[in-house]
C-alpha positions, -999 to +999 in steps of 0.1 A: -201+640+492-194+623+461-161+598+457-139+627+435-144+652+461-137+623+489-107+614+468-098+647+469-098+656+503-076+620+512-052+637+491-057+623+457-033+643+429-065+636+404-082+667+407-088+682+373-107+659+355-112+627+374-123+603+346-106+571+335-092+548+356-055+553+368-035+535+350-002+548+366+013+584+381+038+600+395+038+630+419+072+633+425+074+627+466+093+598+464+131+602+464+135+573+440+138+591+404+113+566+378+125+588+347+151+582+322+159+618+301+176+626+268+192+657+253+202+674+225+231+706+220+246+695+253+236+679+286+208+695+305+192+680+339+164+660+348+157+655+385+131+660+420+132+691+433+119+708+461+120+747+449+083+745+442+052+721+435+018+722+424+012+695+455+031+683+479+064+692+484+084+682+453+080+675+415+102+674+384+128+703+371+135+697+336+163+718+325+181+727+289+208+736+280+228+773+277+227+768+238+196+780+216+174+756+204+185+731+223+164+704+240+155+680+274+132+654+275+124+635+300+108+598+298+090+564+308+079+536+293+050+517+308+033+484+303-001+489+290-029+464+298-056+475+269-055+504+242-088+525+237-093+556+250-058+565+269-054+603+289-023+619+296-028+649+326+002+666+340+009+703+358+033+723+344+049+760+351+061+785+318+091+803+314+084+824+286+124+817+270+122+789+264+101+780+230+082+754+239+069+722+261+055+693+248+037+663+260+036+631+242+020+599+248+027+566+225+017+529+221+043+503+204+020+478+194+053+457+179+050+468+144+034+506+141+039+531+172+011+555+174+017+590+188-005+618+202+022+648+208+005+683+227+031+714+223+024+747+239+039+774+222+054+804+245+064+823+222+039+828+195+011+818+224+001+786+202-009+752+218-013+726+188-014+688+181+007+667+157-018+650+133-008+619+113+005+640+079+034+653+107+012+690+108+012+711+138-031+721+137-037+752+164-056+743+191-058+776+205-038+806+201-046+826+227-029+814+250-008+839+271+015+818+298+021+832+333+063+835+342+055+824+378+073+791+392+044+790+416+020+789+391+009+756+376-010+750+348-028+720+341-041+697+313-052+662+304-053+653+271-075+620+257-068+602+223-087+567+211-060+540+210-082+522+186-089+543+162-059+564+160-071+598+165-075+625+195-107+625+214-102+657+235-081+683+256-090+700+287-068+728+292-083+760+317-120+755+315-125+746+282-130+711+266-121+711+229-130+679+203-100+669+187-119+641+167-118+650+141-078+645+144-058+614+135-033+606+154+009+601+135+021+572+133+051+551+115+064+515+113+085+501+145+096+469+158+100+479+195+083+455+218+046+467+228+045+494+254+032+527+264+060+553+268+051+590+277+074+622+275+080+659+282+100+683+262+113+717+264+134+733+234+152+764+243+147+797+226+185+814+241+220+807+246+212+807+288+202+778+307+164+774+313+144+751+331+102+740+337+087+721+366+063+695+360+043+682+385+014+654+391+018+633+358-013+609+352-019+582+328-053+570+328-074+543+307-110+536+300-116+574+295-158+576+283 
C-alpha cells in the first residue's frame, strides 16, 4: 500500500492530488473559526456549517446578501517558509444563481504582491485565470455545474512564485498546463505573508450561498 493510500485510509483530507508538502489546511472539523470575512453590497456571512460536508461532519458556508452583484469573501493570512511552487486546493458546491466563485492565492514580498486568481463562472460555464495584464484567460468553457449541496467539486491550482507564473490546474479528470500564463502583480508594502481567499458574486436580488471544504495550501509542488 502506497503512502498516499495509507494517508487516505487514516483520514487525511488530501485525497485529490497528493503531491507537495502541506503548509496549512482546514477541514472545518474544529469549532474554532479561522477565517476573516469581507463583504461588498451588504453584510453577508461566513461560518462553519454542519448542513453538509465533503468529508467529516462540517464545512464552511459562505453567504452573499440579497443584492445583485453583491460579493462575500472569506480569507486567511499565513506565514510561509519559502516561495517556489505553491498549491491551493479546495472542494466546493455550486449554485447556478451565483455569477462566480473565485479562489485566489497571493504572496506578499514586502514590495510586491504576486497573485493567482481562479474563477468558476457558473452562468457561462467558463473556468478562467487572470494574467499579468488583468485579463481573464479562459481555461475551459464547457463547465456545466451540478447544483446539489451534497455534490462537491475539487480542484488544485499550482503557481510558480519564483518565476511569477501559473503552473497547472487539476480539475475533475483533467490536468491543464498553465505555464505560459504570467501571474498578476502589483506594488505593495504590506509585510511578507501568504493570503488565500474564496469569493462569491451574486447574480440576483436573492440571498445565496455556497459550501467550501478541505482547503489545503501546499509548497514544494513538482
